[in-house]
N, C-alpha and C positions, 0 to 999 in steps of 0.2 A: 503494501500499500504506500504511495506514496502522498505526498501533501503538493495543494497547488492552493494561491490567493485568492480568496472571493471578495476583500473586501475593498475602499477606492485608493488604500495606499499600502496594500499589500502587509496592512497589520495582522487579518488573521490569515489562518492557512490553515485549510480543510480539505479529507479525503474520503472517501464515502469507506464504507468497509463491507467486505467480502463475506457471506458465510456459508460451512456446512453445516449441516445435520445429521445426528447419530438415529439411523433409522430403530427403533424401539423390538422390532421384531428378527432383522436381519444381525444386528448389531453391526453393521459396518454407516462408512460415515458418507457423504453425498454431498451436492451442492446444491446452494436453494439459489445463492447470487446475492444483487447487493437490496433484492428487498421483494417481500410474496411472500406464501406461506406452504405448508411445509405437502399440505394437496395440491397444489400448483407443481410444486415440485417434481411430486411421482405421479403427476400426468406425463411432465412431461418428457419423464424416462420412457415412458412407456408401462411400468408398473399397477399404477390406475388406469381405470380407464374416464372417458369424458364422462362429470356427474351428469348433463344436461341431454345426455343422450337416451333415450329409453328409460329405464328405469334405476341407473348407475347410480344414485341419487343414495338408493341405501346399498347400500357397498362400505359409503364413507363413517359408518359411526364409529366406527373402531378407531378414528385417529382421536377423539373425544375421551379414550379411554385410557392413554398412557401420557406421561409426563415427556417430555421433548426437550433434548437437548443439540443446545447448537455451538458453535465456537470460531473464531474468528485470530486468526494470525498476522496481529499489525506490529511493523517495523516502525521504531523512532529511532531519533537519529539526535545528537548532542544537538544542533541546532533547535530543533521543537521542544527540547527538554530547557533549553536554557529560556524558555518563553516565560513569560509570569503565570498564566492558566494553561494546563492542559484539560479541554472539558470532550470529554462525551457525552454526545447527543444522541438519543435517539425517538426523534418524533414522533411513533404508533408502534408502539409494543402490542401486539396482540394476544392475549392481555394480560394475564397473572407472571411475571414473572420474578425469577430471582439472577440478578447480573455479579460478576465478578469478572475483577481486573486481575490477574499474574493474582490468582489465586484469595484475592481481597472479596467482600463483598461489597458492594458498592449502590448500588440499587435494589428498591423491590417497585415494582409497579405495581398497580391496580384499575387503570384506566387507559385503553386504549385513541382518549378523544384527545389527551395531551401528549408535549412533548415530554420528554425524561431525559434530564442532564444527571450530571456528576463530575466536580473535578477528582481527575488522576493523577497529577501528578505525584503525588508523593509516593503512589501505587508504581510509577512507570518506571522504564530502564531501560538505558539504549542496548538498541539491536530490537532481539525481538520478544512481543509481547501477546499473553493472551487474553481472550475475551470468552470466558462464558457465559451462555445464558441461558436458563433452566426455565421453560411456559409451562405449566400446570391449567391442561383444559378447566373450564369453569363448572362441569357438571364432578371434577374430581376437587376442585377447589373449593364448594360449596358442597361436598359432601352430607357435613353433620349440622350446616347451618340451622336449617327449619327446625330438626330438635333441638336445638340451643335455643331458638326463637318461643317454639311453643307454638307453632302455628305454620301454615302456608302462605307467601304471599299468592296473589291471584294474578294469574300469567297465562289467560285460553292459547298464544301463538305458542309456546314452548311445545312441543309436539315430543320433550324427550317425558322418562316419568318421572325424571327430577329437575322439574321445570324452576331452575334460577334464573332464567332472564330478569328478572325485578335486578338480581342481585347485583349484577353483573355491566360492571361501563363497556360497555363495547356494543357493537350498532345492532340491536334485536331484533332488526329482521332477520340475519343468521340462523337464529332458536327454532327457524318458520314461519313461516305466513300466509294469509289466503291468495297470496300471489308469489309467494318466493318457496322456492326448496330449503331443507336447513341441512347448513353446512359451515357450520363454525371454525372459522379459520384460524391459522395456528402460525405463526409467524412475524412480521415486521411490516408494516402497512405502505412506510415510508421509507427511506433512507439515509441509513442510521450514518454521523459523522463524528471524526474525533476533531476540535478544532486548537490550534496553538497559536496563544494571543498574547500582546505584550498590552496593558490597560482595564479596555472593556470589550463587550460587544452589542449591539443590540439585536435582541431575543423579541420584541412585542412592539407594539406600540397602536394611538389610534388617534382621530383629529374628528372633531365633531359641531354640527351649527348649534350652537347653544342657544340663538337667537337672532331674529333678525330684524333691526330697529332704525328708521328714516334709511340713511344709505350706507351701513355698515351690517357687515353681520358679524358676532361675535364668537371667534373659534376658539373652543379647547379642543388643548392637545395634549397627550401621555405620551411617554417613552418607557420602556423596562428594558434593562441592562440582563445579562445573564450573571455579574457577579452582586452580590445583593450587599454592597457595601453604601455609606457616605460621601457624598462627594458634594464641589460644584463644578458645574462645567461652565463652557458659553455655546450657546445653542443658535446656532447661528439660520433662518430660513431664507428665502428668496424670493415670500411672498410678505415674510411676517416680521424680517429683517432679526438681528442679533440683540440675544439677551442670559445675563447670565443666572443659570437657576441653580439652586441645591437639588440633590440628588439622597433622595431618603433608604435606604435599605432597595437601591436596584433603580426607583423609579423617581421618576422628573416631570413635572406638569407646567405648563405653560397658559394661560389665555389672551390673543391681540385680536384684534379688531381684521379685516378685511374690507375696505372700502368699496363702492360700489359694486358689488358682487356678481357677477354671473349666476342666475339659478340653474340647476340641475334639472331637469323636469322630467319627467315618463314618456314612453313612446308616445306620440299623438298632441300629447300638453305644451312642449318645447324643445327645441335643441339640450341634447345631454351635455352641458357643457364641464367640462374638466380642465384642473389645473395641474401642469405638471410642477410639480414639487420637489425639491429637495432640501436637507438636515442634515448638519454639519454640527460635529459636536467634538469643541476643543478643549484641554486645560492646558491654561498658559501657552497658548501657541500651539501646541501638540496634537497633532489629530489622534482624536478617540476611533473613532465611527462615525458613519452617514448613511444616511439611503436615500432613494430617488420612489417615488410614487406620483399616484394622482390620487385628488380629492374631489368631492362635486359639494356646492353649498345647496342645502336645502333644510329644508322644515317637515316634518310630517306629525300628524293627530292622528290620533282614533277617536271618534266622534261617539258617545255612548250616553247617550242619554233621552231623556221621554218623550215621546211628542206624541203625536197625532193615534199615531197606528201600535207605539208599545213603544220598545227600545230599538234606538236607534245604533248603526255598527257599519260605520264608513270612516274613508279618509280624506283628511286636507293636505295635500300636499302643497308647501309656500301659498299655503291660505284659499287653493282652492281644492271644493266641493269635486270628486270623480269615480267616477265609476271603472271597478279594480276585474280585470277579464287576464284570464290563465287556466293554470291546471295545479296539479300538484306531482311535484317530483319526488322520486323516489330513486334509490343507490340505482345507477348505472348495471351495474355487477355485482355478485354473488360475491368475485375478488375485488377487493376495492382493490390493491395494489395496483391491478393490468388496466384500468381506467386510464386512458391517455386525457393530455389535457385536449389534441384537436379532437376526441369527442365530447369533453365537454363542450369546449366551442360551437361543436357542429350540434350539439341538442339546445344553445342558447339563443342559437341563430336560427335553428328553427321555428323557437315561440317569437322570435320577432318577424319573421317570415310571414307567419298566422296569425301578426293582429295581436297577439296577446302585450299588453303591459304589469302583468305581475305574477309573480311562482311562488308559492307555497311549498320549501324545503321542510317535507313531513318527518315526522318528529321520532320515528324508528331505524333512521338510517344510521347517517354520520353527518359533522357536519364539515360544506363543500370547504376543499381548496382556493387560494386568490382567484384561481383562472376562470373559475364559477363568478364568482362577485364581479371580479373583472369584466368580465363580459357582458354581465349583466350592466353592471352603471355604464357602458361604450354602446349599449342597445338601447337601454331606456326600459328594462325590467324593474319594475319594483319587486323588492324579497319577502314576504313572510318568512321567517325563519324562525322555527324551530327548535327548542332544547328537544334531546333525544331521551323522551321517555317517550312510549306509547303504548298503550291498551292492557297496561296492569296496573298494580300497586306495588308503590316503592317503599322502601327502609327509609326510619328516617333518625336511626343510630346518630351518634356523632362521629362514627370512625366515617360512616357513609355522605353523612355532610360535607364534612373537612374534604372527601376527594372529590365534591360536585363542588364546591367548591373551590379547590383548583383547576377545575374544568370550565367554571362560568368564566374564572378571574382571566384566563387565557383566551378563550371562545368568543366573547362577546367585544370587548376591544378589539379583538384582531377583525371580526364580521363587521360592527358597527360602524368603521372606518368609512369601509363603502356606502358612496350615493344611493346607492339603488335599496340600500336597507331599510324599510319603513315600520317596520313591527316586530317584536322579540313576541315568544307565544310560546308560556312553561310547558304544556305536554299534548300530545295526541289521545283525546278520549280518555286521559286517567279518570276524571270525574263524571263523567256520561255514562263513566261503565262501571263505575262503587253503585252509582244509583239506579242501573237500570237493569242490570247484565246479571244479577243475581248469585252474586260474590258470596254474597254471607252466607246465604242458603249453602251453596256449593261446596263452600271450602271450610262451613263451621265460624265464619268468622262474626261471633259476636260479645256484648260486653267489654271486656278488656283488649282483646286482638282488635276489635273492631274501631275502639275510641283509639288506637295506638296509629294506625293505620289511618284515619281523619287526620290527626295530631302530625302525622309524617307528611301529610299531603302540604297541609297550611303551610308548615315549616318548609317543605322542597318550595313550591309553587306561590305560594304567600306573604313568606316572607325571606329565605337567601335569594331567589332568583331575581325580583324584582330592584331588592336592595344593591346588586351588585350591578345591575342593568342602570340603573340609576346613577351608582357611582360613575360611568363611565361615557353616558349619552344620554339625549333627551327621547331618544325613539320611544317609541310606548312597547309598555308591554301589559301582556295579556296574560292569564293563570293557565288559561285552558283554550281550546277549541273541539267541542262546541259549545256556545255557551248554555242552546237549547238542544231539548233531543228532538225526533220529530213522528210520536206519535199521537198528540193531541192538538186541536189547529191551535189555541193560544200561543202554541212553543215557536211557531214558523213567523211573529210578529217583535220576538227578542232577541237579541243580537247574534252570533252566530251561527248556523245551520248546517251537518252535515246530514243529509237527506239519503237517509233508503229503506224509502213505503217503496220504492217500489220491486228492487233488488231483496232485499230481505224481509221485504212484507210481501204486501197481496193486493198495493194500487196499482191501477190499470198504467198504461205508458201512460198516458194521456196525460195525469198527474206531475209529471215532470214540471210541465209549463203553468201548474195549478199552483202546487205546493209549493211558496215560495218564500224565503227565510230571509231575516235581514240582510243579512250576509252568507251566501252559499258556500263555503270553503270547500265541501266535499259534495259529490251526488257520481253516481254514474252508473255505465250498464256493460256487462262483459261482451269479449268477442274474441276469435281465435284471429291468430296473424296470421299473414299471409299463407299459400301452402309451400311455397319455395322457402320459406321457415320454417316448418311442419317436417317437409326433409330433411332437416338437419338434424332430427334427433327421433325420427321414427321411419318403420317399413311399410313398405305398400301393404304387409298383416294388419298393421296398428292403427290403417287409417277408415278406423269406424268410433263412435262418440262411447260405444261399450267395451272400447279394446281396454287391457289396462294402463296401457303408455299413454293413451288420451287421458284416463281417466287420472292416472298420476300427474300431466301437464293442466291437470283442475284440483285447485288449493281450495277453492270457496266448496262449504259444506254444501252451500244454492246448489251449484256442480251445474253440467251443462244442462238440464232439463230446463233452466232456467232460461237458456237462450235460445234452446228451440222452442218451446212455449210462445215466447213474444214472437220467434222468427217465423214460425209458422201462421200466426196469427195475422202478421202482415204480408209474407210473402211466400204462403201456401209450402206444402211438404216438401222438400228439397230431394232432388229426384240421387245427388250423390252423394258423396263426403265434402267435395272439392265444393261443388252450390252448398252445401250447410255453412261451409267457412265463408262463401261471400254473403250469405242472407245473415247470416252470424254479427259481419262489418258494415251493411246495412242497417242492419232495426241498431245494433251501438249509435250510430251515425246519426239516426233520426228518433231514436231516445234524447238524446242528447242538444241534439240539434232545437229540441221542444223547449228542454231546459233552458239552455241561451234564452231563446228568444222571448221567453215570461219571465227572465229575470231582468234584460234588458227594458220589455217594456215597463219593467215593474220601477225603473229608475224613477224617482229617488227616493221612495219608498226601501229597493235593496240597493244593497253598495256595492256587490257584487259577486262574481260568481267564477268559484274554482273549481275544474271538471277532475275531479276520479279518474283516470291517472291520465300522466305524460306518458312517461317511459316505463320497461320492465329488465330487472337484473338477469333473467334468464328467458330462454324460448318456453312461452307458459300461452294460454287461455287467460286472460285477465280484462281489468277497467282500460288499458293502457291504450293510447292514439297512436299510437310511435313504436313498431316492434324491442324486439333485443336486436336487432341489426340494425335498425333506424328506418327502416322501409315505414314509410306514412299507411295509417287505416285510413277507412271510407273516412273516419269520425274526426282526423285531423285535416284534411281537405275540405269537409264542410264548416268546422272552427274555424279555417282560414277566410271564409267568407260570412260567417257569423260573427268576427270580431273585427270586423273592418271598422271604420271610425263613423262611417256612412254606411248604413245595410237595409235589406228590404229584406223582415225576418216573417216569418209565421209561426200565428199563435192558433194552437191547435185544439178547439172547444170539446171538438169531438174527431176522431181519426177521416172523417167527410166535413165535418164543418169548421173552414180554416178562414180566420181573418188575415189579412196581410199590412203590416207594420214600417211603416220609415222609423227608423233609432237613430237617434247620431250623438257622438262622443263629444263632436265639436260644442267648444266654447259659446262663441255667436251664433248669434241665428240669422238665416241663410236661406234661398230662395234654389229650389231644388226641383229642376223638370223632370220627370220621371215617365218612361213611357212601357206601358205592359203589348209587347204583343201577341197575341192570343192565337194557336195553332193549331188545327186536329191533329191527328195525328198518324196524317199519312204526308203532314209538312206543308198541309197547304194553310194560310194565314187568312183567319175566320174574323178577327178587329186588328185592332191598334189604340188604346187606350195613353190617353197624352194626360200629363198629372203637374200640375204645378202649384210644388207642397210648399209651407213656409215649415221650416225644421227649426224650432225653438231649441235654444243653446241644451247642450245636451238634455235632449227629449226626443220625445216617441207620438207620432202621429198615427191614427189608421186610413187606411187608404181606403175612399168609398169604391168598392168592388164588388157589387150584388153579382150583378150578372156572369162574371168571370167566377162568383164561387160557386153561382148554380154548374156551370159547365167543368167544374171539377168536380163537381159529384155527381153529375154525370158519367163521369170517366173517359169522355172525350175531348181534354185539352191539355193542351202544352204552353206553361208562360214562359216567356223569357220577359225578365227585366231588365232596365238599364237606365243609367244615371248618374249625374255627374256629381260629386261629392264639394267642397266649399273651395278645392284647389283646383279645379274644371279637370279631376280626375274620372276616369271612364270607370264605369262598372255596370256588372251585369251577373245575374243568379236564374236563373232558370228554376222550375217546380212544374209537380204534376201531383197524379192523385196517388197517394203513398199507396194504396190499394191497388191500384189501378192491374186487371187483367186483361188479360191478350195476350191473341197465338204469338207465339216465343218468334223471332225474325231469323228464318236460317241462315247458319254459316256462309252460304254461297251469296246475300247479301250484303255483306261487308268484305273490303278490299282495303288492308293497310299497304304501307310504304314508310320508308323510313329515310332519313337523307342526312346524315353528321356531317357536310363535309363543308369545311368553311370555318370553323368554330370551332375552340378544342373544348372536349367534354360538354358541348353541346349537340344537341341535335331536335328535328322537327318531326313528328309519328301525324301521317295525315291518313285520316280514316273515310273513304268514301262508303257511304250506305243507303240504300237504295230503299231504306224500311226503318220504323222507328226503334230506336233501341233507348231501352227506357232503362238506366243506372246503370251506364256502361262502364267498366271497369277495364282499365288495361292496366296489368302489371310484367315482370320480367324475371325472369330464369337467371339473372342476372343481379347481385348486388349492388349496391348504391345507386339504386335507380331509383329519381325523383322525376316526377309531372309536375306542370305548374296548374294539371286541374285534374280530377279524374272524378268516379262515381255520380257522372251527370246522362243527365236525358240527350239524346241525340237524334233530332230532325234527318229525316230524307237528307242529303246531300255531302258537302267537304266538311272535314272539321280538319284545323291542325292543332294536335299539341306539346307544348317545347318541353322539351326532355332534358333531364341535367344527370351524366354515370359518371362512373370513374370507369371501370372498365367497359369499353367500348360493346354495345351489344347488338347481335346481330339480326337481323327478322325475325327471324326462329326464333330467337331467347321470348319476343313479347307474346304473352295470353292475353285474352279477352275474354269477358261474361259480360252477359244483359241477361234483363229480364223481357 
């Protein structure tokens, strides 16, 4: 291992650590690399199969039955040892570890969400040095914990007989979820390093807009150093000037004014103004450390107050009330170490392309890396950030509180430094679970144990978390989501809502657009990924809903029958498995689109809509709109239309009774010229309706179209809406009756051609059809192919679709389906 300088003056010399591990069964040492898990390492050697394929997940349980030993040999020179400090840093050990340096125990870890550091100079020597790490799986570490506690904490998603997920500060979804396999990684999620340096080095920082008054913004700043000592330094900023500050226990703070700031705005509301900032720290003119980054100036307010409907829940950014639209983000892989920056950027870019202005980071995964927040800053995507607690009850003893306090003190300032972050949320569904999921009866939690659990909740989410958020930032904090359950009518009038009345209840699909919370932070409907994705984990013999493999890749207890029930109601009995996949995506798209329309029309009563869920962590049937490989489902294409700043949406009073609305997120009132062309199903234009509609700022307006409604009910009309938004940009959208039944056009009526010449990674797909094609779906056998629109009904004639791709597809790679 060699050292390379990574600081602005070469003060800090750092090098990554490469690991090997002892196979507990073979008793042989094997290479791990700089990061990753033992599971990934044995998959790479071929000893273990792909856990995503078939039912191979079941072969990975034995990893949790052994303590795993890791080691690394590092070479240190006299020059490195001459530095004042020699530090071992492990950014994410997963999870319970004892770390030895040359035989001396230097660290014990119990949290995968925080970096662990130790000064090792006194144990180091010139030449070869050995680092040993022993990682104990959570089920072994907590083998006797519940017996000592006297009761078990509810953890319904943990599928192990010893369900200890709530005791362990690591990603909760790895214990099993209703869209995730169980696979608890063991290893290092990020690259460990040794740092050799004099003076000190920066390990964390934040900048926060405390207030905006008149022509200035008051900015609060904090910096944290690795060595926890008192000092006096000069802090120089290219925007805030030079100031001498006192460092207390490694932490320094300052407050400065930024005159005439340019605000950071969410997408659709203004520019994402970001300042390029540089901090330099010196002592008696000697450089200590520095950092460069971007920051934005913005204020965020969460407004919860009594009003004419109940209790509000909406956001004000820079004093402006706005409607939030987006989805819930989960981890992108069961193996955190193999998620690349480019994958994270691509998914955030999908959000922006689909007209999101908000994403919620769900609380059962992990806190995202900097690249996630930086991309959200750049693209104007507001971030609702959960703390990593979900769907279980958590302990509140002093040891656990000390652990999460360290976690919060690291994550809050790091995350809050980003302009995109507008809310911290204590947990996902913990309070609503305790109040409504029958934990008390199922786990025998009454009297003293129940009071302890309730006290633990208050201590974590109503004391520790809000106090730490308040210490570092003015960003709003709420203790849980949802604040209201979905079972009773009045629940929809108060606070945040997770609506699961269709999927987990017996509500009809149209209720997605009728049962509307004040802020809809979760709701959704499942679908299968496209056939090309299914082929990556199954054999032809598995392509049946009743096969063991398909059931294994469906983790919801409601299961595939719920998808089939609603798909059959809308589209009829599928002829084969591939058609079922198609129907499932159409059903999901229609269900969620109904909800989004209802939510947008209901503004300002409704403050926002976040679809469950954006993405997947493996190949699975789930609520995602983008599958594991990044393929857009029908829902993602529909959301792109639903979330346009100015759009025409459909309100379903019933499946046959539709009203159309013009909705706008634009702040200013403007006149919108709308055209609705009515075609029969042979491509003949029956009528053209011209509407001149005043669109009030951030408002909605029903479009008067009684004749069109009748045509749709008779199932003999195809509508093409076109309009210009406030900037003059052209938009269009098509509608027909969701239950339209007619003789399916033969394949001979459709001709495809593909031209990719002239522009790199972009082509044009031309569809010529002599028949009406309802909900036309084009897909590709090549991964990484995206279309500018899809799942749209096509009239007889010629249509063109822009295609983006990685590996160039051939014409034969494209597959078509239609109704």
